[in-house]
N, C-alpha and C positions, 0 to 999 in steps of 0.2 A: 422151486416152481408149485404151485398150489394143484392139488389133485384134481383131475377131473374126472367126474364119476363114468364108469364104463358105458351107461345108458347116453350120456352127452357125448362121449368119443363117437359113438355110434352115429350120432347127428352130425358131425364133424366130417364123416367119410361117406355119407350116404347122399344118395342123389338129391339135390336141393339148394336152395340158395340161402344166403346168411346178410345181413345188414353190416357193412363196414362203415364205421364213422370215424371221420379224422378231423382235425381242426385246420381249416383252411387259411390261406396267406392274410386273408383280412379279418380272421378271430372268428368267423362263423363255423357252425358244424357242418360238415359236409358228408353226406351218407350216399352210399350206392350200395347195389346190391353185387354180391360176389359168390363163387362157387368155394366153397371153404375145402381143405384138405388138412389133414393131421396126421404127423409121422410119429406119433407117440412123445415128442417132446417139443416141438414147433407147428404152430400152424402155418400152412402154406398157403399163399394166393397168388395168382399169376395175373399179370395185369400189363396192359402195354406201355412200355418205358417212355416217360415224359408226361405222362397224363397228370391231370392236377391232382389224383388222390394218390399217384406215385410219388410225385413231387412233395405233397403234404406230408406222406409218411416219412419220407426222407429227412424232409426238415425238420419235424415234431418229433421224431422217435417214438411215437406211441399212436395206438388205435383202439379202438373198442370194437368186437364182434359180437352181433347179437344172432342167436341161431334158434328157432322154434321148431317144434315139431310139425309136420308137414298136415297131419290130420288134427292135430290139438294145439291151438296156439298157446294155452296155458302151461304147456311144458316147454321151458326155453332155458338157454344159457347166455349170460353177458359175461363176456370175457376182456377184461382189460389187458393191453399187450404193451410190450416195449419191442420195439425192432431189434432184431439180432442181426439180420444182413438182408440185402437185395442183390441179387446175382442173375446174370444170364445163364450161367451154367445149369444145363438141365431144362431149361425154360421151354424149349419146344416138346421135350417129353412129358413135361409135367402139364401142359395144355392139352395135349393129346390124351393124357391119362382121364383129366377130369371131364374133358369132352365125351370121350365113351362112357363115363359114369353117369353122366347128366344128360347127354343127347342122345346116345346109342348110335354114335359116328364115330368112325376111326381116327379122324384128324381134324384139327380145327380149321388150319390151313388148307383149303382143297374140299373139305366135306361140309363145313360150316361156312367159312369165309372163303372167297376166291383165293385160288393157288397163289397169285402174284402177291397178296396182299401181305404175305410172310416176309416179302422182300421189304416193304415198306414199314410194317408194324413190327418192330421187336418186342418180344414179350420179356418180362422178367420174372423170376420167383421171390415173391416177399416173404421172410421168414419172420414171424412174430412170436415172441416169447410170452405166455399167459403169466401175468403176475396176481391177478386178482379174478376170482371166479365166482358169479352169483347165479344161483338156478333156483327153480320151483322145486 
């Protein structure tokens, strides 16, 4: 795994968004904002199961994440990744963790989204393995 400098690791675990880019079914690039997380080995993203971005990652097995510093967009890191796994295990705990970090709310379902949305929207954690890193 390529080394991610400490400064940029901090961007991955600080409040803020990143741009996730994947190749969609028609071959075009699909980009969306996500809340990144990093466990020291894998970039972790939480998303609703069955969404176009989740299906695209599952199909293509790769994605790129672009993260910039919130007060200086000239400081950024672009990380090309391979899919390690997608799991429901720990997904609710993970969405609550990143909700606490990014929104100062305890729970995604109940504090941000209606409580009963959790019955309909099943979240998953996507684990991405960095394979190439570019940064300023």
